[in-house]
C-alpha positions in Angstrom: -32.5 -4.4 6.6 -33.2 -2.8 3.2 -30.7 -2.2 0.5 -30.8 1.6 1.2 -30.1 1.2 4.9 -27.0 -0.8 4.1 -25.8 1.8 1.7 -26.3 4.7 4.2 -24.8 2.8 7.1 -21.8 1.7 5.0 -21.2 5.3 3.7 -21.4 6.6 7.3 -18.7 4.1 8.4 -16.4 4.8 5.4 -14.8 8.0 6.6 -14.0 6.4 10.0 -12.4 3.3 8.4 -10.4 5.4 5.9 -9.2 7.9 8.5 -8.0 5.0 10.6 -6.1 3.6 7.6 -4.5 7.0 6.8 -2.0 6.4 9.7 -1.2 2.8 8.7 2.3 3.5 7.3 3.5 5.0 10.6 5.7 2.8 12.8 4.9 2.3 16.4 5.2 0.0 19.4 1.9 -2.0 19.7 2.7 -2.8 23.4 2.5 0.9 24.4 -1.0 2.3 25.1 -2.1 5.9 24.2 -0.9 7.2 27.6 2.6 5.7 27.1 1.9 2.9 29.5 2.9 -0.7 28.5 0.0 -3.2 28.4 0.2 -6.9 28.5 -2.8 -8.1 26.5 -4.1 -7.1 23.1 -7.8 -6.3 22.6 -10.2 -9.2 22.1 -10.0 -9.9 18.3 -13.7 -10.6 18.2 -14.4 -7.1 19.5 -11.5 -5.1 18.1 -9.5 -6.7 15.3 -6.1 -5.1 14.7 -3.9 -5.8 11.7 -0.6 -3.8 11.8 0.4 -2.3 8.5 3.5 -4.5 8.3 1.3 -7.6 8.6 -1.0 -6.7 5.7 -0.3 -9.0 2.8 -0.4 -7.4 -0.7 -1.0 -9.9 -3.5 -1.1 -9.6 -7.3 -4.6 -8.8 -8.4 -6.2 -10.3 -11.5 -4.0 -10.3 -14.6 -1.9 -7.2 -13.7 1.5 -7.0 -15.3 4.3 -8.3 -12.9 5.6 -5.5 -10.8 2.8 -3.1 -11.6 0.7 -3.2 -8.4 -0.8 -5.4 -5.7 -3.9 -5.4 -3.5 -4.9 -6.4 0.0 -8.5 -7.3 0.6 -9.2 -6.1 4.2 -13.0 -6.3 4.5 -15.8 -7.8 2.3 -15.4 -8.6 -1.4 -15.8 -6.0 -4.1 -17.1 -8.7 -6.5 -20.1 -9.4 -4.2 -22.9 -7.2 -2.9 -22.1 -5.2 0.2 -19.4 -3.0 1.6 -15.7 -3.6 1.0 -12.3 -2.1 2.0 -9.2 -2.8 0.0 -5.7 -1.3 -0.1 -4.0 -1.0 -3.4 -0.3 -0.6 -3.9 0.7 1.1 -7.2 4.3 0.9 -8.2 6.1 3.7 -10.0 5.7 3.8 -13.8 2.2 2.2 -13.9 -1.3 3.6 -14.6 -4.7 2.0 -15.0 -6.4 2.5 -18.4 -9.5 4.6 -18.4 -12.3 2.6 -16.8 -15.5 2.9 -14.8 -17.2 1.2 -11.8 -20.9 0.5 -11.1 -20.7 2.2 -7.7 -19.0 5.2 -6.1 -15.6 4.6 -4.5 -14.1 6.5 -1.6 -10.3 6.6 -1.6 -7.7 7.9 0.8 -4.0 8.0 0.0 -2.1 6.2 2.9 1.4 6.8 1.6 3.3 7.9 -1.5 1.8 10.1 -4.2 -1.1 8.9 -6.4 -1.8 10.6 -9.7 -5.5 10.8 -10.8 -7.5 12.0 -13.7 -10.9 11.8 -15.3 -12.1 11.1 -18.8 -11.9 8.5 -21.5 -8.7 9.8 -23.1 -5.5 8.4 -21.5 -3.4 11.5 -20.6 -1.2 10.5 -17.6 0.9 13.8 -17.9 -2.3 15.7 -17.1 -3.0 13.7 -13.9 -3.0 15.6 -10.6 -1.0 14.4 -7.6 -2.7 13.3 -4.4 -0.4 12.9 -1.4 -0.8 11.1 2.0 -4.1 11.8 3.7 -5.6 13.1 0.4 -9.2 12.1 -0.4 -10.5 11.1 -3.9 -14.2 10.2 -4.6 -14.8 8.3 -7.8 -18.4 8.7 -9.1 -20.1 5.6 -10.4 -19.9 5.1 -14.2 -17.6 8.0 -14.9 -14.4 7.2 -16.7 -11.2 7.8 -14.8 -7.6 6.4 -14.5 -4.8 6.7 -12.0 -1.3 5.5 -11.1 2.2 6.5 -10.1 4.4 8.3 -12.6 7.7 6.8 -13.7 10.7 8.2 -11.7 9.0 8.4 -8.3 10.9 6.7 -5.5 8.0 5.0 -3.7 4.8 3.2 -4.5 1.5 4.8 -3.6 -0.8 2.9 -1.2 -4.5 3.8 -1.4 -7.3 2.6 0.9 -10.5 2.2 -1.1 -14.0 1.8 0.3 -17.2 1.1 -1.7 -20.2 -1.1 -2.2 -19.8 -4.2 -4.4 -20.0 -5.5 -6.9 -17.8 -2.9 -8.6 -18.4 -4.2 -12.1 -15.3 -2.6 -13.7 -15.6 -1.7 -17.4 -12.7 -0.5 -19.5 -13.4 2.5 -21.8 -11.5 0.6 -24.6 -11.8 -3.1 -23.9 -9.2 -3.9 -26.7 -6.4 -1.9 -24.9 -4.4 -3.2 -21.9 -6.0 -2.5 -18.5 -2.7 -1.3 -17.0 -0.1 0.8 -18.9 3.5 1.4 -18.3 4.3 5.2 -18.3 
């Protein structure tokens, strides 16, 4: 399979994966089927892998400041070639500094409100809100930043799909990569 085939196939699958994640924060009884009938056995995990939202483990990522945010790697590895799917949890009062990625990223807000902006100047008060189910596409090698404004009650959880490696680059490598706002 050629590199372009992987890219097209991965990008065709992305909306389906992200749409499925958009409902992650909703509670439900996993023993009740779609017709309201109880079932005894879960699906074969080799054919249909299911990870309920409350079982997803968010862990600190890189050298992020304590309490700023966490990540759950769900599929692939964004540091290696190929498709990946992660969920990021941004806590209120934290933003990323302006940065770029080598490849496009497709993002869907699962819960909370995520604030996004483009450009190399860090202006969090000019960021726009994106609520649950909202879609954001980050174009490769264009500066952007995002986060959750101080004073919000809940973190924002974002499902992010792309092709690795992401090769993150800060616009100002001398400044902190995450900033408290």
